[in-house]
Structure formats: structure tokens, C-alpha cells
N, C-alpha and C positions, 0 to 999 in steps of 0.2 A: 267146384271151387265156391260157388255161391252157397251151397249147403254147409260148407265148412265155416264160412263167415257167419251164417245164421246160427249155427251151433254155439260159436264163441259169444255172440251177442246175447243169446239166451242164458248162457252161463254167467256172463257179466251182470245181467239183469237180476238173476237169482242172488248173486253175491250182494248187489246193492240192496235188494229187498231184505236180505238177512241182516245187513248192517243197520238199516232203518229200524227193523224190529228190535235189534239188540239195543240201539240207542234209546228207543221208546221204553223198553223194559228197564233200562238203567234209570231213566227219568222217573218212571213209576216207582222204582225202589227208593229213589231219593225222596220222592214225595211222601211215600209211606213211612220212611225213616223220620222225616221232619214231623209228620203227624204223630208218630209214636213218641218222639221227643217232647212235643208240645203237650201231649196227653200226660206223659210222665211228670213234666214240670207242673202241670195244673193239679195233678193228684198230690204231688209233694207240697205245693203251695196250700191246697185245701187242708191237708193233714197238719201242716204247720199252723195254719190259721185256727183250726179246730183245737189243736193243743194249746195255743196261746189263749184262746177264749176259756178253755178249761182251767188253765193256770190262773188267769185273772179272776175267775169265779172263786176258786179256792183261796186265793190271796185276799179277796174282798171279805170273805167270812172270817178269815184268820185276823184281818185288821180290825173287824168289828169286835172279835173276842179280845184283842189287845186293848181296845178302848174301854170295854167293859171292865177288864182287869184293873186298868189304871184308875178309872172312876171309883172303883171299890177301894183301892189302896189309898186314894186321897180322902174319901169320905170316912174311912175307918183307919186312920194312920197309926203307926207304931207309937207306943207311949214314949219310947226312947227317941228323942228328937234327932240325935246323930244317926241312928239306924234309918230313920225315915228320909233324912237328907241324902244318905248314901244310896238309898234306893233310886233316887232321882237326881243324879249328879248334874251340876250346872256347867255348861261350856258354850261359848259363842252365842250368848244371848238367848239360851233356852235350856230347859231341863230335858234329860234323856232317859229313856227306858227301853230295855230290849227283852222281847219275848221270843222263845224259840223251842222247837222240838226237832226230832230227827229229820223231818221233811220240810218244815216251814220256818221262816224267820219274820219278825215284825219289829221295826224300829219306830218308836213313838217319841215325839217331841211335845213338850208342854211350854206354852207361852202365856204369860199374864196379859189379859186384855188391856191393861193400862199401858202396855207397850205400844199402843196405837193411839191415834188422834181421834177423840170422840166427836162425831158429827154434830152433836147437840151442844158442843162447847167450843169447837175450833174457831179461832179468831181469823178475821179476813186476811191479815198479813201472813199467818201461818199457812192458810189454805193456798194463797197465791204462791208462796215459796215451794210448797209441796207439788203443785201442778207444774211449776217451772222446772223443778227437778226431774219430773217425769216426762219432760219434753213436750208439754202441751203448748200449742201455738198461742200467740198473744190474743187473737180475736176470740177463739172459743174459750180461752182461760177467763177473759173478762166476762163473757156471757155466763159461764158456769158460776163464777163468784157472785155476780149480781143476782142470778136466779136462786142460788142456794140461800143467800142471806134474806131474800124476799120471802122464800118458802118458810124460813125459820122465824120470821118476824112475829113478835107477839101479836095476838089478835084478841078481840073481845070475846070472852067466854059466853057461851049461850046460857041465858037465864041469870046472868049477873050484870049489875050496872057498873061496878067498879073494877073488878078483877080482870086481869088479862093473863093469858098463858101462851107459852112458846109452842109452836107447832113442832113437836118433837119427831125426829126420825125414829122409826121403830126397827128399821133394818137398813143396811148399807145399800141393798138393792133398790130402795126407794129413790136413790139418786137417778135412776132411769127416768124419773119424772122431771128432772132438772134439765133445762135447755142446755144443749151442748155436750151432754154426757151420753156416751155410747156404751154398748155392752163391752166393746173392746177396751174402753178406758176403765171400766169397772173390773172386769175379769182378767184382763191382760190378753196377750196374743203370742202364739208361737213365733220363734225367730230362728233363723239359720245361723249356726255357729261354724267354727272351723272344722275341717275334715268331715263335712256333710252331716254333722250332728245337729240335732234340733234342741233348742233351749226354749226359754219362756220369758217374755217381757211382762213382769208383774203389773197388775192393775191396782186401782184404788182400794180394792177389798183387802189387799195385803197390809195396808197402812191405816185404814179407817175402821172404826167400830161404833156401835151405839150402846155397848154394854158396860163400858167402864164407869159411867156416871160421874166422870171427873174431868176437869180441864187439864189435869196434870198427866205427864207422860213418865212411865217407869223406864229410866235409862238402862236398866239391866236387860230389858226385853225389846226395846225399841229398835226398829230397823234403821240403818244409816240414813235412809231417805227421810224418815220421821225426825231423827235428831237434827239433820241439816235444815229442816223446815222451821225449826223453832227460832224465835227472834234472836238475832245476834249470833247465831250459830253458823258455822261454815262446814264444808265437807271435810276439811282437815280436822276440825274439832270432833266431828262425828266419828271419824276414823280413830282418833285417840281414845274415845270411849269404847269403840269396838275392840281395840287392842287391849285395853285395860281390863275388860270383862271376859277375856278369852277363857281363863281358867278359874276365875273366882267371882263371886257376887260383889258388886260395888256397894259400899255403905254410904250412909248420909254424909259422913265427913269427907267423902271423895267428891261430892257434887261440886263444891265451890271451886275446886282446882280444875274441873273438866268442863263445866258448863258456863256459858256467858252470863253476865250479870242480868241481862234482859230476860233470860230464860229460867232463872233460878226459881221463880214462883210457879213455873209451869212444869217442873220436874220433881221426881220422887224416886226412892229406892225401895220403899215398902211394897210388898205384893198385896194384891187384892184377893177377893174370893171368887173372881170370875176369870176363867182361863180357857184357852183353846188347846185341844189335843189333836195332833195330826198323826195318823197311823199309816205307815207304808209297809206292806207285806209282800212276800214273794216266796216261791218254792226254791229250795236250794238247787242251784244249777240252771235255773231259768232266768231269762232276761226280762220277763214280764213282771211289772210292778203294778200294784193297785193301792191308791191312797184315798183315805176318807178323813173327814174332819168333823169335830163337834165342838161347840162352845157351850160350856156348862158353868154353873154357879153353885158353890158349896152352900148347902142349906140344911141345917140340922133337923128341921121339922119335916123336910120333904122325904118322900120315899127314896131309899137308897142313899140318903144324905146329900143329894144334889138335885138341881133342876137343869134339864137340857134346854138351852135357849134356841139353838139352831143346829141342824145336822146337814152335812154335805156328803152325799153318797159318791159324788164325783169331785175330785179335788186335784189340782195340778200343783204340787208343792215346789218350793224353791230348792236349789241344790243343797243349801245348808240344812233344809228340813229332811232331806233324804240321805245325805252322805254320812256314812259311818266313819269316814276318815277324820271328821272334825272331833270325834269322840274316841279315837283310837287309843288314847292314853288313859281314858277313864275306865274304872272297874265296873263294867256293866254286868251285873249278875242277872238281874231280871228273873223271869219265870221260865222254868223248863217244864213244858207241858205238851 
């Protein structure tokens, strides 16, 4: 009888051992499966990243090509004015141009630099209104205005007894030397939008320039924030101008009906010879975009008919500067190359 019980116990022990081994094997298989899944996900992610980098690189050089094409077309325009204007149709505060081939697309926007407030001419009231519109708090706002006006204050010129000269800003980036100004305030910051999308809060570089050489602002190209910052202007009036220029260029006779009396002397509709070109390129079927920007000035005696004042290899454009929806009704022929 005792031998019988012993045999049964041994068989039960063997079954338990087999069960433990089976469970152990199952856990090993689960671990190997998770490892394989993570490895596959990593490889896929690396492949996507590599593809995205490659797409961005191609888009960058195509965007450069787009800028070179537009600079040439501006420097050597068609003798037929209507044909030249049709090449760069105006809509929503900027001129547009499209370049494409079977593989790539590039949307370029042209903006007159007089559509921005010139740092070397901006008045204290206008600067205060601009900073307020951008949400700058009272304390840093006052510090920025005081420091900027002090920085721009005329000083005795070296070697002269009588003449004085203004300390001119040579670039918007020089604002970093002004107390209270941060890189985020100049260049802007990313912001979270609805549906987990990422947008961009623009900085001062979108609204200020040092290249216009004029205290006047071109209302055809000025951003709503710039228009609202002018004396006597409101956000409502700024939006009226934005709506009025959606499909056509505003003329001098339109100014008095749209601009406050206080801002009349500070506005214009005539374009200058200094302009920004923003190029955004991408591969067809790819979500990767690459944007670059150049500020240039037309100059007949210069090589290529223009001078490049500043170049940005990395640029985060606004939605209006990248969206083709705003120009869907325009006949953008552009270049097919």
C-alpha cells in the first residue's frame, strides 16, 4: 500500500514540474515576443526618422532653388507689367508663387519689408501697443521700451564737435541686448493647438524690421498685429484692412477710409525695393516641410540685380505663409521644372 502511495506522489510531482516548466516557457515566449515587437517598432521608427530627414534635406534644396528662381524673376522682370503681376498674384497680404515638378512642390510668398515696423523709426506709443498686443506683461514691457529708446538715443559722434547720430539697429536680433527681451519674445514659441496639433506663437521678428528705412507701414503687407499697433487703430479696423486686401491690392485712395486719422502719416500703399521671400518645399505625398527665408533688396548695379541682406536656413512660417488654401482661387502657374 505504501509503495502505491509513493508512486502516485511521484507522478503528481512530475506533473507539477511539467506545469512549472510549461508556464516558464510561456513567459519566455511572451518576453521574446515583446522584445521582437519593441525591436520592430524601433526599426520602423528609425526608418521613418531616416526617411523624414531625407525628405527634409531634399525639400531644403528645392526651397533654395525656388528662392533663386524668384530672385531672378524679380531682378529681370517681364516687360509686360500685366504678365509680371500675373506671375506673382496678390492675396491675403502677400504675393504668391508656385514651383513644382513630378516629385517636389514649393510655395513661395513675397512680403514687402515696409509691411513691418522699422526698429529705427518706431515711436514709443506704437511699440507699447505692439508689445501689449503680443501679451507682454506690464513690468517687462516698460523695461523693454525704456531700454530700447535709451539704446536708440542720439549720441555724440566720435571726432565731431557738433553732429550727433542715432545708434541704429542693424538687425532685429540686436534686440537681445535690450533688457527684458528674450529669445522666445524675438523668435516666438511653439504652442499646443486643438486635436494635439502644434502651432506657433509668433515673436517680434514677424513684425519688426531694420530694412525698410521708413517710419511708414505698407497696409497691403502689414500683419494685423502691426496695423492694430498704429496710433488710433483698433483690432476691428485692422481686420477691416485684412478683409479688404484679401483679393486685391489696396490703393492710396483706400487709405483714408480704412486708417485712423492719427495713423495716416504712418501708412502707405506703395511697395519698396526691399522684400522678404519665404519658401516652403515638400515631396509630394510627404508630411515633412522645410521652410527658409531671405530678405533682399533690388539693386540694378549689384550682381544678379539684388543684394541679399539676411538669410535664414531655418524658419518657422505662419499658417498664412504656408497654406495653399489661401490662394486656391488664384491662377498659380509658376515654374514646372
